[in-house]
N, C-alpha and C positions, 0 to 999 in steps of 0.2 A: 774269754774262752781260753782254756789251756789245752794244748795238744802235746802229747809225748810221742816222739818217734825214735826209733833206733837207727843210728847212722853207722855206716861202715867206718872203721877207724881212719881210713885215708881221707874220706870226705870230711869227717870231723876235724882232722888236722888242717885240711885246706881252708875250711871255714874259720877256724881259730886264727890261722895265719892271715887270712884276708881281713878279718876284723881288726887284728892288731895293726896291720899295715894301713888300714883306713882310719885308725884311731877311733873306732866306734864299738859299742857293745855288740856281742855276738847276736843277741836277740834282734837288734836293729838291722844288722846285716841280713839276717834270715827273713825278717819282715819285708825289707825292701826287695829281696829276690822274689818272694812270693807275690808281692804286689805287681812287680814287673811281669811276672809270668801270667797272672790272672788278667791283667789289663791288656797285654798283647794278645792273649787268646780271645778275649772279648772283641777287641778291635778287628782281629783277623777274621772272625766268623761273621761280623756284621758288614763286611765290605765285599764287593765283587772281586774276583781274582784278576790279576793283571791281564791274563789272556782274554777275559771277557771285556774288560775295559778297553783294551787295545783293538778289539775286533772292529774292523771298518766295514764289514759287509762285502757283498759281491756286487760290483757295479752293473753287471748284466742282469741281475735279478730284479724283477719288477717290485715296486714298493707295495707294501701290504694294502695300502689304501686302494690300489688298482683293482683289488678283488672285492671291494666293498659292495658293488652293485650285484655281484653274484651270490651274496649271502642271503639266506632265507630269512624272512621276518620271524620274530619270536612267536611261538604258539600262544594264542590267547585262549585260556580255558573258558569254557562256557559255565557261567555261574548258575543259571537257571534253566 
């Protein structure tokens, strides 16, 4: 697949400079940047945020299982 984009001159010069410093073709530098961006986005959306992971709960709050006896049984539809 071939994609053509118009870059602002300052970004173009930065990319050319970085490619030269890294001793790699410009295309390779851009492909690596795109891969990092798409991989980090996919990883970030597939994981829970740190706030959720770090949540320890409230010690005074009863466990969910404590309410199990109060739940109504599922409705059984009459077939005939």
